[in-house]
C-alpha positions in Angstrom: -44.7 -36.1 9.1 -41.2 -36.0 10.8 -38.6 -34.9 9.5 -35.2 -35.0 11.0 -32.7 -32.1 10.4 -28.8 -32.4 11.9 -27.2 -28.7 12.7 -23.4 -29.6 12.8 -20.9 -26.7 14.4 -17.9 -25.5 14.7 -18.8 -25.5 18.4 -22.0 -26.8 21.1 -22.6 -22.5 21.1 -22.8 -21.8 17.3 -25.1 -24.7 16.8 -27.0 -24.0 20.2 -27.1 -20.3 19.1 -28.0 -21.8 16.1 -31.6 -23.4 17.1 -32.6 -20.8 19.8 -33.2 -18.6 17.3 -35.0 -21.2 15.2 -37.1 -22.0 17.9 -38.0 -18.5 18.1 -39.1 -18.2 14.7 -40.9 -21.7 14.4 -42.9 -20.3 18.4 -43.8 -17.2 16.2 -45.2 -19.4 13.0 -47.2 -21.4 15.7 -45.3 -24.1 15.9 -45.2 -26.1 19.5 -41.0 -26.4 20.6 -39.8 -28.3 22.8 -35.9 -28.5 23.6 -34.0 -31.3 25.8 -30.7 -32.8 25.5 -29.4 -36.2 24.9 -27.2 -38.1 27.0 -26.9 -34.3 29.0 -25.1 -32.3 26.2 -26.4 -33.3 22.9 -29.4 -30.0 22.7 -32.3 -31.6 20.4 -35.4 -29.4 19.2 -38.5 -30.6 18.5 -40.9 -28.4 16.2 -45.2 -29.0 15.7 -47.9 -28.2 14.3 -50.6 -29.7 12.3 -48.9 -33.6 12.7 -46.1 -31.9 11.1 -42.5 -32.3 13.9 -38.9 -31.1 13.0 -36.1 -32.2 14.7 -33.1 -30.9 14.8 -30.1 -32.3 16.7 -26.5 -30.7 17.4 -23.5 -31.5 16.0 -20.9 -29.3 18.2 -17.4 -29.2 17.3 -16.7 -30.9 13.5 -13.6 -32.8 14.4 -15.3 -34.6 17.6 -17.4 -36.5 16.2 -16.3 -39.7 14.2 -19.3 -39.9 11.5 -18.8 -36.7 10.2 -20.9 -36.9 7.1 -18.4 -36.8 4.1 -20.2 -33.9 2.2 -19.8 -32.0 5.4 -15.8 -32.7 5.1 -16.1 -32.0 1.4 -17.0 -28.7 2.5 -15.3 -27.9 5.5 -12.5 -28.0 3.0 -12.8 -24.4 1.6 -13.2 -23.1 5.8 -15.3 -23.8 8.2 -18.9 -22.4 8.6 -20.0 -21.8 11.9 -23.0 -24.0 11.4 -24.4 -26.4 8.8 -27.9 -28.2 8.3 -27.6 -31.0 7.3 -30.5 -33.9 6.1 -28.6 -37.3 7.6 -31.4 -39.5 5.1 -31.2 -37.6 2.1 -27.5 -36.9 2.4 -27.7 -33.9 1.3 -26.8 -30.2 2.6 -29.5 -27.3 3.1 -27.7 -24.6 3.9 -24.0 -23.3 5.4 -23.6 -20.2 7.5 -21.1 -17.9 8.8 -21.4 -15.3 11.2 -18.2 -13.0 12.9 -18.3 -10.1 15.4 -14.9 -8.8 14.3 -14.5 -5.6 13.3 -14.5 -5.3 9.6 -11.3 -3.0 8.7 -8.5 -3.9 6.6 -8.2 -7.6 5.2 -10.9 -8.7 7.3 -13.6 -8.5 5.0 -13.1 -10.7 2.3 -10.9 -13.3 4.6 -14.1 -15.4 4.6 -14.8 -15.1 1.0 -13.2 -18.6 -0.4 -16.1 -19.9 1.9 -18.6 -18.0 -0.5 -17.3 -19.9 -3.2 -16.9 -23.2 -2.2 -20.6 -23.1 -1.0 -21.5 -21.8 -4.7 -19.3 -24.8 -6.1 -21.3 -27.5 -4.7 -24.9 -25.1 -5.3 -24.7 -25.3 -1.2 -27.1 -21.7 0.3 -25.0 -19.8 1.7 -25.5 -16.8 4.3 -22.6 -14.2 6.1 -23.5 -12.5 9.4 -21.7 -9.7 9.7 -21.3 -7.1 11.3 -21.5 -3.2 9.5 -20.5 -0.9 11.7 -17.7 -2.2 13.9 -15.1 0.0 15.7 -11.8 0.2 14.8 -8.2 -0.3 17.7 -8.1 3.9 17.3 -11.2 4.2 18.5 -13.2 5.5 15.6 -16.6 3.5 13.5 -15.4 1.2 10.4 -17.9 0.1 8.2 -17.7 -2.6 6.1 -16.7 -3.3 3.1 -19.1 -4.1 -1.0 -16.8 -6.6 -1.2 -18.2 -9.8 0.3 -21.5 -8.7 -1.0 -20.8 -7.6 -4.5 -19.2 -11.4 -4.9 -22.0 -12.9 -2.8 -25.0 -11.3 -5.5 -21.9 -12.5 -8.9 -21.7 -16.5 -7.1 -26.0 -16.0 -6.5 -26.2 -15.5 -10.8 -24.0 -18.0 -11.9 -24.3 -20.8 -9.9 -28.4 -20.0 -9.0 -27.7 -20.8 -5.5 -28.0 -17.7 -2.5 -25.0 -16.4 -1.5 -26.7 -14.0 0.8 -24.3 -11.0 3.3 -26.6 -9.8 6.1 -25.4 -6.9 8.4 -26.3 -5.9 11.5 -25.5 -3.4 13.9 -26.1 0.8 13.1 -23.3 3.5 13.0 -24.1 4.2 16.8 -24.9 0.7 17.9 -21.5 -0.5 16.5 -21.3 -5.1 16.5 -24.6 -5.1 18.7 -26.1 -7.8 17.1 -30.2 -6.5 18.1 -29.3 -3.2 15.9 -29.8 -3.9 12.2 -31.7 -6.2 10.1 -29.7 -8.8 9.2 -30.3 -11.1 12.6 -33.5 -11.6 12.1 -33.6 -12.1 8.2 -31.2 -14.7 8.4 -32.8 -16.8 11.2 -36.7 -15.6 9.0 -34.5 -17.8 5.6 -33.5 -20.5 7.2 -36.7 -21.7 9.3 -38.2 -21.1 5.7 -35.9 -22.5 4.2 -36.3 -25.9 6.8 -40.4 -25.5 6.0 -39.6 -25.9 2.5 -37.7 -28.7 3.0 -39.3 -30.7 5.7 -43.0 -29.8 5.1 -43.4 -29.4 2.0 -43.8 -26.2 1.1 -44.1 -24.0 -1.7 -40.7 -23.0 -3.0 -42.8 -19.8 -3.7 -42.8 -18.5 -0.5 -38.8 -18.2 -0.8 -39.7 -15.6 -2.9 -40.0 -12.7 -0.5 -37.8 -13.5 2.2 -34.6 -13.3 -0.6 -35.7 -10.6 -2.5 -36.0 -8.7 0.6 -32.2 -10.0 1.8 -31.5 -9.2 -1.6 -32.7 -5.8 -1.3 -30.7 -5.4 1.9 -27.4 -6.1 -0.1 -27.9 -3.7 -2.9 -29.2 -1.0 -0.7 -25.9 -1.7 1.0 -23.8 -1.5 -1.9 -25.3 1.6 -2.8 -25.1 3.4 0.5 -21.1 2.4 0.5 -19.5 2.2 -2.7 -18.5 5.9 -3.3 -16.8 5.8 0.1 -14.5 3.1 -0.8 -14.0 3.2 -5.2 -14.6 5.6 -7.7 -17.2 4.3 -10.1 -19.3 1.1 -10.1 -20.7 -0.2 -13.2 -24.2 -0.9 -13.4 -25.3 2.3 -11.8 -28.8 2.2 -12.7 -29.7 -2.1 -12.1 -28.8 -1.3 -8.8 -30.8 0.9 -8.1 -33.8 -0.7 -9.9 -36.4 -2.3 -7.8 -37.0 -5.0 -9.9 -33.2 -6.0 -9.7 -33.9 -7.6 -5.6 -36.4 -10.1 -7.0 -34.2 -10.5 -10.1 -31.9 -11.7 -8.0 -34.1 -14.3 -5.9 -34.9 -15.6 -9.2 -31.7 -16.6 -9.2 -30.5 -18.3 -6.3 -33.7 -20.0 -6.1 -32.5 -21.9 -9.5 -34.9 -20.0 -11.6 -32.5 -17.7 -13.9 -34.5 -18.8 -16.7 -37.3 -17.0 -16.0 -35.9 -13.5 -15.7 -34.8 -13.5 -19.3 -31.3 -12.1 -19.6 -32.5 -9.0 -17.9 -29.2 -9.7 -15.2 -26.9 -10.0 -18.5 -23.5 -8.3 -17.7 -24.8 -7.7 -14.1 -21.5 -5.8 -12.7 -19.4 -6.4 -15.3 -16.4 -4.9 -15.0 -15.6 -1.7 -18.1 -13.2 -2.1 -20.3 -10.7 0.7 -19.8 -11.8 2.4 -23.6 -16.0 2.2 -22.3 -15.2 4.0 -19.2 -16.3 8.0 -18.7 -13.5 10.6 -18.8 -14.5 12.1 -15.8 -13.9 8.6 -13.4 -10.4 8.0 -14.5 -8.9 11.4 -12.5 -7.2 8.7 -10.0 -5.8 6.9 -12.9 -2.3 7.8 -12.3 0.7 6.0 -11.5 2.2 6.1 -8.0 5.7 5.4 -6.7 6.2 2.3 -5.2 7.4 1.4 -1.1 10.2 -1.3 -2.5 11.2 -1.2 -5.7 10.5 -4.3 -7.7 10.7 -4.8 -11.9 7.1 -5.8 -12.7 5.1 -3.7 -9.9 6.7 -0.9 -11.2 5.3 -1.8 -15.2 2.1 -2.1 -13.8 1.9 1.5 -12.2 3.4 2.5 -15.7 0.5 0.9 -17.1 -1.9 2.9 -15.5 -0.2 6.1 -17.6 -1.0 4.1 -20.8 -4.2 3.5 -20.1 -4.1 -0.2 -20.4 -4.8 -1.3 -17.4 -6.8 0.9 -14.5 -6.9 0.6 -11.1 -10.4 1.1 -9.0 -9.3 4.1 -6.3 -6.2 6.5 -5.5 -6.7 5.3 -1.5 -4.4 2.8 -1.4 -2.7 1.9 1.3 0.5 -0.2 2.7 0.9 -3.7 5.2 2.2 -3.8 8.6 6.1 -3.3 8.4 8.0 -5.8 9.6 10.7 -6.2 11.7 14.6 -6.6 10.7 14.6 -9.7 12.2 11.8 -10.7 10.2 12.8 -9.7 6.9 16.4 -11.7 7.6 14.4 -14.5 9.0 12.1 -14.9 6.1 14.3 -14.3 3.5 16.4 -16.7 4.9 13.8 -19.3 4.6 12.3 -18.0 1.0 16.1 -18.8 -0.5 16.4 -22.3 0.5 12.8 -22.8 -0.3 13.6 -21.2 -3.7 17.5 -23.6 -3.8 15.5 -27.1 -3.5 13.2 -26.5 -7.1 16.5 -26.7 -8.5 18.6 -25.7 -11.7 15.6 -24.1 -14.4 15.6 -23.4 -17.9 15.8 -20.9 -18.4 17.8 -19.5 -15.0 15.6 -18.2 -12.2 16.9 -16.7 -8.7 16.1 -15.4 -5.3 18.1 -12.4 -5.4 16.1 -10.7 -2.6 17.8 -9.5 0.8 17.6 -7.4 2.7 18.8 -4.0 1.0 15.9 -5.1 -1.4 13.1 -3.5 1.4 13.0 0.1 2.2 13.2 1.3 5.6 10.6 2.8 7.3 11.4 6.1 10.1 10.8 3.5 13.1 13.4 1.3 11.7 10.9 -1.6 10.1 10.7 -2.3 6.5 8.5 -2.1 4.0 7.8 -5.3 2.0 4.8 -3.1 0.5 5.6 -2.9 -3.6 3.2 -0.9 -5.4 0.2 0.1 -3.2 -2.5 -0.6 -5.1 -3.3 -5.0 -5.1 -5.2 -5.2 -8.4 -4.9 -4.1 -11.7 -7.7 -4.7 -14.7 -6.3 -5.2 -18.2 -8.4 -4.4 -21.7 -6.2 -7.2 -22.7 -4.6 -10.3 -21.8 -1.8 -9.7 -24.4 -0.8 -6.4 -23.0 -0.4 -7.8 -19.7 1.5 -10.5 -21.4 4.6 -8.2 -22.5 4.7 -6.4 -20.1 5.3 -9.2 -17.5 7.9 -10.5 -20.4 9.1 -6.9 -20.0 10.0 -7.4 -16.3 11.1 -11.4 -16.8 12.6 -12.1 -20.1 12.7 -15.8 -19.4 8.8 -15.4 -19.9 9.4 -14.9 -23.4 7.5 -17.5 -25.6 6.2 -18.6 -22.3 2.1 -17.8 -20.8 0.4 -19.3 -24.5 -2.5 -18.5 -22.8 -2.1 -14.8 -22.4 -2.2 -14.4 -26.8 -6.1 -15.1 -26.6 -6.4 -11.4 -25.8 -8.9 -11.0 -23.6 -9.0 -8.7 -20.6 -7.5 -9.8 -17.3 -7.3 -8.7 -13.9 -4.0 -8.9 -12.0 -4.1 -9.3 -7.9 -0.4 -9.1 -6.1 0.4 -10.2 -2.0 3.5 -8.9 -0.9 3.9 -11.4 1.7 7.4 -12.8 2.8 5.8 -15.5 5.2 6.8 -18.5 4.3 3.4 -19.9 2.7 1.3 -17.4 4.0 -0.3 -16.9 0.7 -2.1 -20.5 1.0 -4.0 -18.5 4.4 -6.2 -15.8 5.6 -6.7 -13.0 4.4 -4.7 -13.8 1.7 -7.1 -16.6 -0.3 -10.1 -14.8 0.6 -8.7 -12.2 -1.2 -7.5 -13.6 -4.5 -11.1 -15.1 -4.3 -13.2 -12.0 -3.7 -11.1 -10.6 -6.4 -11.4 -13.6 -9.0 -14.8 -13.4 -8.6 -16.3 -10.1 -8.9 -13.7 -8.6 -11.2 -14.5 -11.2 -14.0 -13.9 -15.0 -13.0 -17.3 -15.8 -14.5 -18.3 -12.9 -16.5 -19.8 -13.2 -19.4 -16.5 -11.3 -21.0 -15.0 -13.6 -19.3 -11.0 -12.6 -17.7 -8.2 -14.3 -18.0 -7.1 -13.9 -13.7 -3.6 -13.9 -12.6 -1.6 -13.6 -9.3 1.6 -12.3 -8.1 4.0 -13.5 -5.5 6.3 -11.2 -5.6 8.5 -12.1 -2.6 7.5 -16.1 -2.2 9.0 -18.8 -4.0 7.5 -21.2 -6.7 8.4 -24.3 -4.8 5.6 -23.2 -2.1 2.5 -24.3 -4.4 3.7 -27.4 -5.7 3.9 -28.4 -2.1 0.5 -26.7 -0.6 -2.2 -28.5 0.8 -6.0 -27.4 2.0 -8.3 -24.9 0.6 -5.2 -22.4 -0.1 -4.4 -24.3 -2.8 -7.8 -24.7 -3.8 -8.9 -21.5 -4.0 -5.6 -20.9 -5.8 -5.5 -23.8 -8.7 -9.5 -23.0 -9.0 -10.1 -19.4 -9.4 -6.3 -18.0 -10.9 -4.9 -19.2 -13.8 -1.6 -18.3 -14.0 1.0 -17.5 -10.6 3.9 -15.8 -10.8 6.2 -16.0 -8.0 10.0 -14.4 -7.4 12.0 -13.9 -9.9 9.8 -14.6 -12.8 8.6 -17.7 -12.2 4.9 -18.6 -13.3 3.0 -21.5 -13.1 0.0 -22.3 -15.1 -2.7 -23.8 -12.4 -4.8 -25.3 -15.0 -1.7 -27.5 -15.7 0.8 -27.4 -12.8 3.6 -26.2 -15.7 6.1 -24.6 -14.2 7.9 -21.6 -16.6 
């Protein structure tokens, strides 16, 4: 039996790196391995054992090939993984992998979460290999965020397809691929996945390696969440040794065999369900730059209408006066191209709308918090209408009285909200905080400095993510868009 698999990659280097590691696993598994270069530059690998032959052929740089398979093209619309395994005979993607050596600080940890979602949506197994520890610009050591891992767990359960985050490096060996178990776990799993497909191995062999990977993810979340947030749901299940195996059953499409034992897993509670000692940081914060809706969202924290996850919120990097003036000019021009609205809406932001820093730059940040978890969408609607009266008698979906989440991006750069890291943020937070929960949350994205007209003209993965995962978007001047209908209010 001979099976051919194509490894499509962002570059020949990435594709060859993948196959070199697969070759090491193959040799350890008793395969005879041979590596050649077709036409002098296309790496090809041949693994042989007991009459079984697996051939891997590398196609480096997606855009360099006129014959890019349509299934791969569709996946790339959600962002480019570093490499993809593809079965040309069956026209099927076997898996996709993203790996990064970037230091996971600030916005970086979640900026690839839109790729997690795109792969899960198409039921494509997805791995994200990331450094657990990285050296920051200030010389200090930073540790990765829990959010990509939690997002992956919830996607695995909902779509019954593997979504895995693996870590390499160590606190004393930051960004070192040879430290930690992530690299070996990744390629052990990928090779077993290939064997199940290529030589008809029993899929049951996947259960052990998948369980070990989910166990690694759970151990990481258990060790890191207290450094980031005040509480996390389902601590009992996070620490239960059986949970990793149950997640593995979900990942290989056998969710029915765990009989509902993960129902409600990592579903974030209502305010009334949170213990009192966990609410000590539920206090409003002063805004850096005034915004009517942000001010009321902070007030709702005090009223226990919503909650935040931590008192450790931070602000973005303040731009210069010249940048702010240039951005505001473009935003206002774009807004006015949309024409008159009924009820009227205006883009009234100007330089004096933003507070100045001690260095003479300007704060774009309104509230330092970018997430608010509401118990009741009708309560959130009342808050929005109080800030923007023009939305009275609109936003009908809010009247269903379901829980809701508000995500804020304070970006002023035109169209920036549809690029990295903001679409990754929205993807991660929508998935983590309720888009696919049993008790589904309404997802609202708020862009207080952006013109609504940019949504209509947006293309690519940014538009896809916003349309897929946000129910409503609210822009400067209180203009709202329902993503399901694209109706502008």
